[in-house]
N, C-alpha and C positions, 0 to 999 in steps of 0.2 A: 732753496736750491738742495737736491739730493744727489746721491752717488749716480753714476753714469748707466743708463738703462742697457748698455753693450755688455755689462758684466756677466749676465747668464751665459752668453755665447762664448766669453772668455773663460768662464767657469768649465765650459765643456770642453775648451782646449787644453786646460790644466787637467782636468780628469783623463782626456786622452793620452797626454804626456806621462801622467802618473801610471796609467795601465800599460804604456809602453815600456816604461821603465822596469816594470817586474819581469818582463820577457825578454827583452832586447839587450846586448852588449855594447852596440854602438847605435847612437841614436842621430846621426847626422839626417836622416829623413825625416825625423821629428822636426827637426829646425825648419827643414825646408817646406813640411807639410802645415804646421800649426803655428809658427813664430810670425808670419805676416799678420795674424788676427791680434797676438800679442804687440806687436809692433805698431799697428793702427790705434790699438788701445792707448798704448802709451804716447803715441803721438797727439793724441787727442787732448791730453793734459797741457801741451803746449797752449792750447787755445784757453784752457781752464785759468792758467796762471796770468792770462791777460786781463781776465775779469775780477781778479781778486780784489776785494774793496779795500779802501783806506778807511780806518776807524779814526773818527776827530771828535775832540770835545769842543762844545760849543759854549758852554757855560760856566766855565771854571771860576770866574769872579762872582757869577750869580751863585753858584754853590757856596761860596763863602758867605754872600750875604744871607741866604737861607740858613746856613748852618749858625751863624751868629745870631739870628733872630728866631729861631726855632722856640726857644724858651716863652716868647710872648703868645705862642699858640697852645691850644687845647689838643690833644691827641683826636679826643672824639670829633672835635669840629673838623681836623685834618682827613679823618679817615672817609668822610662823606665826598671828598673832592674825587672828580672824574678823570681818570689818568689814560692816556692812548696807550695801549699795550701791543707787543708783537703778537699777531693774528693766533687765537687759538692757545695763548699762554694760560697757563693754570698752575698756581702754586704762590710760594713767597720769593720775591725778588732777591732777598739776600741769599738764599739759599741757591738759587739760580746762577747768581753771579759769581758765588764760590765755585760751583760746578764749570761755569764758562772760564773762568780763570785759571782752574786746574788743567783743562783741556787745552786752552790756548798755550799755557806754558809747554805742554808736550808738543805742540805744534811748532813751537819755536825751534825744536832741536832736530827738525826734518832733514835739514840740509847735512850737519855733520853726521847724525846717526843713521839716517836712511839713505840719501842721495848719494853721498860721496863715496860710501863703502860700495854700493852697487856700481857706481862709475868706475871705481878702480877695478872691481871684479870683472867687468866687461873689458877693460883695458888689458887686464892680465891675460884673459883668454885670447886676445887677438895677438898679444906680443909673446907668450910663453906658451910652447908646444906642452909641456906637463901639465899646465892648467886645463888643458882639454880633456885629460885623460885622469884628472882627479879624481877620488872617490869620497871627498869629503861633502857630507852632506848639509847644507845650509838652510834648508826648506824651514826648519823649526823656528829660525829667525823671523821668516816671513809669516808663518802662522801664526807666530807670537804677536806680530803687528796686526794681523787680521783681527785677533781675540780682543786686543787691548782697543782697537778702533770701535769693535761693536760694543765693548762695554761702554765706551765714552758716548757713543750715539744714544744708547739706552738711557744714559745717565742725563744727558740733554734732553731727549724726548720725553723723560718723566715728567716734565713741566710744560707738555704739550697734551692738548686734547684735542678731539675730532671736530670741535666747534669753531666758529668763525668769529666770535667775539674779538673786537679790538679795542674795547673800552672796559676799564674796570675801577672799582672804587679802590682809593689808596688804601684803606682799611684790609683789603684782602691782600694786598701786595707786601705790606709790611706790618710787623706787630706792634712797633711803637716808634717813638720820634727818635730814638737812638739808632734804630735801623737805618734810618734816612741817611743819617751821618755816615754809618758804615757802608751803606751802598754806594755813596759817592767816592769814598775812599778807595772801595774794591774796584768799582770801574775805573777810576784814575790810575790804579795799578795795573788793569787789564790793558787799557789803551798804550801804556808805556811798554808792555811785554810786546805788544804787536808792532809799535814803532820800532822795536829792536830787532824784528825780522827783518832780514834783507831779502825782499822778494826777489830782486834781481839774481841774486844767487841761487835761489830756486829755480829761477827760470832758466838759468845757464846750465845748471846740472842737469836739469829734465831734458834740455836741448841736447847735451853732451851725450847722455843716456840713449837717447832716441838715434842719435847719429851712429853711435858704437853698435847699437843693435842692428840699425840698418847695414853696416858693413859687415857684421856677422852672417846675417841673412843672405845677402849679396854674395859673399865668398862662398856659402853653402852651395848656392845655386850654380856657381861656377865650377863648382868641384874642387875647390881650394882647401876645403877642411874635409878630411877624409874620416877621422875616428874621434867620437865624443862620447865619454861615459854617461849612462842615467843620470848620476848624481849631479855632474855639470849642467845638464839640459834643464833638469828639475830646479837648480838653483838659478838658472837664466830666466826660466819661464815665471816661476812663482815671484822672483825679484821684479820682473816687468810688471806683472800683474798688481802686485801688491804697492809698488811705487806710484803707479796710476791711481789707485783707491787712495794713497795718503795724501796724494797733492790734492785730489779732489776733496777730501776730507778738510784739509787744510782751508779751502776756498770756503766749504759749509760752515766750519767754526767761525771765519771771519765775518760770514753774513748774520751769524748767530749773534755774534758780538756787536754788530752794527744795530740789531734788533733792539739789543740789551741798552746800549748807550744812547739811542734814540729814545728809549722809553724813559731812562734816567734824565735825560734833557727835558723831556715833557715834564716830569715830576718837579725838576727845578723851576721850570717857567711858571707852573701851575702855583706851587708853593710860594715863589717870589710875588707873583701878582697878588695872591691871598693875603699876604704879610703886608704889601704895600697899600691894599684897600683898606686897611685897619690903621693906617698912618694919618 
């Protein structure tokens, strides 16, 4: 799963708004002319939230069995075992699991740190006349989100190649037997983090933002909103665009986490069978 292909069009809308903000004092027309695209883009994330996958641990008892019996095996023998990996994966699983864990933790903060503040901003815009003529620029917050998201994507993609290889030797994935135990621990912590994220809260916040943004567009089209400062329009526009990207990124991280945990499940199964074969 990748970020929405519609973003280049959204980016053009943001660029247009930024250009108009430099020359206009009242940007009501900018809401009328460019916000429908941002509204459609944010609305699309409602569909994305429906597809956010659930990460499950299937082999917790088997992991303990493997951990308890790893001492009976030589690493050089285990290193030759074939493991199913995420397509195109290239690197050490322990390092990758650490990256996925760090990025996943950040996505668990999305509701409180990203969605709810924007939802409150939209509500204040509609209920407070002074909020429409504020000169406070909050776009730096959203630009910061974009930079951090790009950094996280690059960190995850560091372990992907352009190839389609889906099988690797265990020795290429871990350096020693102790790494296998660490990998089990890291992925178990990862799934607990994901379990702690209330996806329904994410869905509810996104829907509320979509509804509020729709009301703003509707009131503008009816002439009920007469004056809006460039700063406010920029805040609204960049907020809508970046929230859409953040929710899509949340889904991407969950898919990557599933690929990792599925790989670890396979390692567990292969090691268990190898240990049992010698008993």
